[in-house]
N, C-alpha and C positions, 0 to 999 in steps of 0.2 A: 513340333511333337503334334500329334494329333491323339486327344482322348477320346478313348472308347469304351471307357469303365467310370463308375462311381469311386473307386479305390485311386486311378490315376487323377481323378479332380480332385478327390480328396488329400493326395500327395503335393500337389500343383498350392491348391490351396494353404496349407500348411506350410513349405516354404515362403510363400507369397506373405503370409502372416510375418514369419520370421525377418525378411526383409525391410517391410513396413512399421514393423516395431523397430527395427534396430536405426532405419532413417530418421524416425521422427523422434526418439530418445537420442540420438545425435542432435538433432537440432535445439532440443530443448535444454540441452547442455551446453550448448556452442554459447561463449561469453567473448568480450572482448580481452584481449591479452591472452588468450588462449593460442597454443601453436595447432597449425592443422593436423601434424603428428599424434598432438596430444587428444584431439577429436576422434582422429581415426584410432586409437587405441581404446576409445569407450565403445566402438561401432566393433571391434574385435572382439572385445569381452561379452557384449552383448550376442554376436553371432555365436562364439565358443558355448556360451551357456544355455544356447538353444540346440547345441548338437549340428551346428551350421559349419560349412566352410566358403569362404571368402572365393567365389567365382573365378573373378580375375586374376586373383593370385594362383589358385591351383592350372586355371585352363592357359594363361600366359605369361605368369611370371611376373606379374606386376607388382611393383616397390611399396606394395600397400594393403590394408584389409579392404579398404573403399576406396574411391574417388573421390577428391575433395577439391573444388576449383573455386577460383576467388576471383570476382570481380571480373579483369580482363581475360583469366582462363574460363572458356566456357564448358571444356570437358577433360576427362581423364586426368584430372591434375593429382598429382604424386603428394602424398602428406609429407610434410618435412616441418621445416621451422620458420614458415612463413607465419607470423602474427594476425589474428583476427583483429580489426577493429571497429566499432561503432559504425554504422551507414555502409558495411560491406553486403554485396549480394555472394551467398554462398551457396554454391550448388552441390549436393550429397546425392551422390550416385551409389545405390548399395544392390549388388548382386551375389547371390549365394546359392549354395546346393546342399540338398540333405536329402538321404536315402534314394539316391539318383534324382530326384527332380532340381530342376534349375529355376529360380525367378528373379526378374530383375527390376528395379524401382529408383526413381529420381526425382528431385525437386530443388528449384531455387527458393532459398529462404532468406529474410532479411533480417540483417544483425540491428535489431535496433531501427529506427526511422530512418527512411531514405527519400529522396527527392519525388515528387508527384511523379514523372514521368517514368519513375522505374517502378513506385508502385505500382501504376496502371498496366505496366509492363508484366510485371510478376501476376497481377490478378488474370489479364488476357492471355499469358502462356498456359496457364489451367483452363480457361475456356477453350484454347485453340488444341490441346490436348483431348477435351470432351469432346469436342466437334469430330475427332479424328475417330474416338472409340463407338462413337454412335454410329460410324458407317462399317463396323466391326459384325458380320453376319451372315449365315449360310447362303451362299450363291451370290452375295454381293462382288463387286470387283474391287481387288487389292486397290486399284486406283481411286477408289471413292477417299480412301482415307487422307492420301495427299490434297485430293482437290479441294474436299471440305475444308482443311487447314487452310489453305491454298485462298479460298474464298473468305475465309473469316480473317485472314492475313491482311489482303488487299483491303476489305472494307474498313477495317481499323487502322490504316496505314504502316503495316508491319513487313519486314520483309523474311525470310526464311532462309538458314543455312541450309544448303541444298547438295551437302556429301555427308552429313550425319544421319543418315536412314533408321528406322524401325526393323526390327527382326525376328525371326522365328526363336524361340525359346521353349524350354522343356526337360529335352533329356542332356542337352549341353547349353552353353551360354547362347552361343550365336549357332543356330541350324538353318533348314530350310522353314520358308520361303526366301530365306537369304536378306538381301536389303529391300526394304519396303520403304519407298519414298514417302516423305511426309510433306510434300511440296508438290504442286501440279504437275501430271505425269501422264501418260498414256500406258501402263502396266495393263497388259491383256490376261494375267491373273487373276483365278476369282478366289475367294474364300470360302472354307469348306466347314462344313459342324466337325466340331471339335478341336480346330486350329488353335494352338497357343503362338502368341505373338506379343511384342511390346507396341506400344503406340507411345512414339515421344519425339513431338515437333520440339524443333528450336526456334524460339523466336526472335526478333531482334527488331533492334530499330538503326538497320543499315548494315549490318550482315549479311553475306553472299555465302561465304564458302568456310570451312575451316583448314587453317594451317598447323602443322606441327611444329610445334618447339625444338629447342635443343636437346630438351631431355630425351626425346625420343617418344614420349609418350603425350605430354601437355598438348592440348588444343586450343586457338587463339581464332578469334574473329578476323576475317578479312574483307572488305575493308574492318579497321578497327572499329567497334561499335558495341553497346552492352547487348547480351543473350540472356534469354533464360531459357530452361528445360525443365519438362515435366514430363513424367513417366509413371506408364502402368504395363503392368503384364494382365493381358486379356484373353480367354476363351470364347470363342466363336460357337453361337448358337443358333438356333431359328428366330429367334427374337433379340433381346438386348445383348448384348457381350457380358461374360460374367467377369468381373475384376478380382483378381485373386490377391494384388498388392494393396490388401487394406489393413490398417492395424487392428489390434484388440479394443 
């Protein structure tokens, strides 16, 4: 989507707040002993109360309102009977639609204390996302996003999952400019004013690719390694990008 007026920006900011509030509300509610299905039901109730619909559910028939991925699961985890435990890394990915506008956000949360290497990975995952967002601006190369994330990852000793990319969003969950790499690349496309896209690097302690599990949805790291993901939906301007997925 390319935003051309204030009404469109307001629509994106409205759905952005909804998905952000839902994700953070779920994170506050999660506790050891809760199943991922129970956590998803909290997210569903929050989306419905805000008048929004789960984007993966209505777009792809995903079996849940939100994606919840725990520890070895790195993305697209199906809510179910899995029980959360202290020390888990829990990725909550919320995307939704309201009034014809779609927004997408995600983050990896620590359920209680985790070992220092994972604590550092989480902090640096947010920093890697910020490095990518800083490269979103009118006239800048799309490759700048992945190249900035790549420089950060290399400097800090991390790897990046190289087949899970950022994407256009706005009037659909996934739209042009299609896949936007969040790893070093030579993409020749450029960012233009008003472009709406996600920035969502997957930072890892050794993972290189995502492989699909037997359920046809859940993704795992190959080789096996801890992975975190942080994601915002942003709008390109002549200056700094506007982040629309911010909570109240």
